[in-house]
N, C-alpha and C positions, 0 to 999 in steps of 0.2 A: 575561917583563912582560906577556904577553898577559893572564893571569887577574887581573892588577893593573886592566888597562885595561877588562878586562869587569865588574869590580867597581864600578868608577868609572862605566862606563855604567849599570849596574843602578841604581846610587845615584840617578844624574840623572834617569833615567826614573821611579823612585819619586817623586822630587821633584818632577817635572813632573806627575804625575799626583796627587799631593796638591795641589798648588796647584790644578788644575783642580778638584778636588773641593771644596776650599775655597770656590772661586767659586760652584760649582753648589750649595753649602750655602746660602751666604747668598742666592743667590736663589731657592732653593726653599723656604725657612723660611717658613711662614705661620701664624700664629697662627689660630684658628678652631673650627670645630665637627666634632667626630668623627664618623665614620659609626656606623651603628648597629651593634651587637654582634646577630648573628642567634642567639647562644648564649643570650642574655637577660641576660647580664653587662653591668653599666652602664658603659659608657666614661668615663673623665674628661677634662677639657679636653685640649686638644691641647698637646704641647710641642716644641720645639725637638729635631732629631734629633741626637744627640752622633754625633761621628766616631769609628768604631770603630778597632781596632788597623789597622797598616799592612796586616798579611796579608790585611785584607778590605776594603780601599780598592775593589777593582774592583767587589764586589757593592754597596758602600755607594753608590758613583757611580750603578749600574744602577739602584737603588732612587730616587735623587733625579731621573735623567733620566725615571724612570716615574713619579713625582710629577708632576711638570711636564707631561709629556704628557698624564695624566689631568686635570689643570687645563685644559689647551688642549682638549681633547675635551669637558669639561663646559663651557666657555665657549660652544663652537660649539653645544652641544646646547640653551643656556639663551638662545642668539641674542645673544651678545655679539661685538661687533666686535673687540673686544681682549681677551687674555687678564689678568685683573687681576694687578696686581704682588704680589709677596709682601712680607710685612712683614718686616722686621729681628727679630732675637732679642730677647725681653724685655730691658728695660736691668739690669744688674747692679745698679746703685744707683739706686733709685726718685727720680724729682724730687720736690723740695719744691713741694708745692701749697698755695697761699694763696688768700684770694678777690681776684677781679677788681676792679681799681680802680673805686670806685664801686658796688659790689656788697656792700660790708661794712654792717654792723648795729652799733647803738650796743653798745660792750664788745666787739666780735668779738673780740679778741684776749685781752682780759682775762679773759672767760669760756670761753676755748677753743672757740668754736664750730665747726662745720662750715663749711669755707670754700664758698662758692656761686662756682664758675667755669665759663668757658665754653670754656677751652682749656686743654689740659696743657703746661706749660713742657718742652718738647723740642726738639732739633734734628733728629731724624727726622723725613722727610718720609712722615708718616703722618697720617690721621683715624679716628676713631672714630665707628662708626655705633650710635646708642641708638636703640629703638623703644618708644613708649610706649603705655599704656592695657591692651590685649589684646582690643579689640573683635573684631577679623577672626580667625578660627583657619584658615587656609588650609593645609591639606597641602602644596601644590606649593610654598610658600615654605619652609617646613622642608626638602624635597628639593632646592631651588635652593641653599640655602645651606650645606647638608651637601656637594652635589656641587663647589659652588666653594670649599669651605673659607674662606667669609667670617665673619670674627667678629663679632659683636655683642652687645649688652647690652640686656635687655628691662627695662622699669619697669612693675611690674602694678600695677593697680586692682583691688580684688576683686569690686566690682560688675560689673565687666565680664568677670573669668575665672572666676567661681565656679560658671559654666553647664559648663565644660570644664578643669577642672584639668588632667587627662590630657594636654591637648595642650602644654602648658607644662613638664609632666614631661619629655614627649618633647623638648622644647628644651632641658630642664636636663641630660637625658641625652646629648644631643650636645655637652655643654660649653659651652652659654650660661650666663652668669650673669642669674639673675632678681633685681631689685632692687626696693624700695618706692617706689609711686606713691601711696600713702594707700588707705583703704578705699574712700571714694566720689566722689574726685575733687572737693573743696570748693575754692572760693576761702579758702586758709587766713588770710589776714592779717583777713579777716572773723570769725573765730572768735576765742573765749577761749583762754588757753594751756591749759586742761583739754580744751577740745574738740580743740584742735589735737593734742595729746598722745595722746587715744583715737583719732584718725584715724591717725597714724602709728604707735603701739605695736600699735594692733589690728591692723594691717596686717602687722608684724612677727610676731605671733602666727600670723596666717594662713600668713604664708610658712615659718614653722618649722613648722607642722601639716602642711602639703602639700607642701613641697618639701625640708623637712629642714634648712632653715639660716635665720638671722636674718642679714638684710644686714646690711651697713655702710655703704651707699649708697644716697642716698633724693633724689628730684626731687620738688619741690613743683609741685603742678599750676599749668598755665598759667607757670610759672616766677616765681610771685608768694608771698612769703615776708616775715616782718618777724623781730623779735628772738625773740619768742613760738615761731614756727616752729624757729629753729635751736635754741633752748632745749630746747623739746619733743624735736626729731630728737635732740640730745645725750642726753638722759635715755632715749631708747630704742636708745640704742647704736650711732647713726650717726656717721660718721667724715665723709664727703664728702655734699655736696651741688650735684653738677653740673648746668648748665642746657645750654645749647646756643649754638653760634656761626652754624650755618647750619639750617634747615631743607629738607628735599626732600620734594616732592609727586610724584605720579605724572605730573604736566605741568607742571611747573615747579619752581625753586628760591628760598627767600628768605634774606636776609643780613641778619646784625646789623650787620656793620661797614661803613662808608662805600666801603670799595674793592670790596664785592661779589665777593670771593675768597676761595678756600681758605689756610688758614694752617697749618704744621707744629703737631699735637696739636690741631686744632680740634675740636669735639665737634658732630656732626652729628645731628639730629633727625629721626625721622620718627614714623609711626604704625601701629599695627595696623588698617588700613583696606581695603576692598574697594569692588565695583563699586557697592553702596549708597550710599557717600560719595565716591566717585573716580570718574572715567571712565576706568577700570582697575583693575589687580591690584596685589598686592604684588609679585609677579615684575616687572612692568610697572615699579614704583616703583624696584626694585633695578637694572634695566638702565639707568634713568636715572641714579641714584646712581653706579653703577660707571662708566657712559662718562664723566662729568665728572671724578671721581676718578682714574680710569686716563688719561685724555688729559692730565691736569695732571700726572702723574707722581707721583701719591700711592698709597700702600699702605693697607690698612683692616689696623688692629691692633686688639688686644683691651684695652680701658680698663682692665681689672682688671690687665693688666700693668704699667701707669704708676702704679699707686695705692699 
C-alpha cells in the first residue's frame, strides 16, 4: 500500500503546486511594453504567459516569481511607493462598444459610424492610459514604462512627431500601439468634410509610411467632432473614436463625471509634455497616475486588448 499512498501524496503535491502557480499567473500577467531586443529584432506586443506542461511547473513558477520581483525592483527604482497591479489576461470575448449616451451624432447607427466613448464596458478593475500629440520625447519615459511593464496607447499628430519619428518607432518596438490624432490637430467641426478627411486620411498615410500600419483607432483633437468627422474617419478605415473620462497632469487630475472617481474600463488621457509646459516631467506624471490607480486597486491594461 505504501506506493499507492506515495503516489497519492505526489499527485496532491502536484495539485497544490499547480494551484499556486495558477494564482501566481493571474497576479503576474500584465499587458505592457516589451524590453528592447539587443540583437536588433523587433519584439512584439507582450502576451500572457501560457502555463507549460506539469513537468515544467517548477521552472514556470520560478519565472513568474522573478517577473514579479523585477516589477518590485523597477517600482522602487522609479520612486513608486507600491508595485503597480498586474492586469488580468485579455478578455477572450471582446466587449461590444457603442457610443456613450449623449455622444452620438445624427444617423450614428444607420451609417455605422465609429463610436465615441469614454469607458470600455468591462467588469475588470482596469483603466487604460492614453497619451496624445507627441510634443515631448523623453527617453526616461520610455525606459520607465518598459521597466514597469505599463501599457499605454499613443495618439499622434504629425506636426509634433515629424521631427523625430524614430522616438515613436522605439515606442512601437516596445509593443505600444500608435494611433491617429490628425496631421495638424485642428478643431475639426470648423472644417468641411473634405478638409476633415484630409486631416485624418493624411495622417493614416503618414502612420503607414513611418510606422508600417494604418490605425483603426482615432481620437479627434480636443475631443471635438461632428457627423462629418466620424464619416471621414470611417472612410479612412477608422473603427473606434475613444476620447476620455479622466485626464492626469503632473500635478493634478481632472474628471468628466460628477463623482470624480475612477470606474472599471475608464480611459485616462494625458499628453506628451515636459518642463516647458508642466512643473515636472513625464515620469513625474506617471508616478502621480500610478499612485492613484494603484491605491484604488486598479491595474493598467492595454486598450487594444478590449477592442
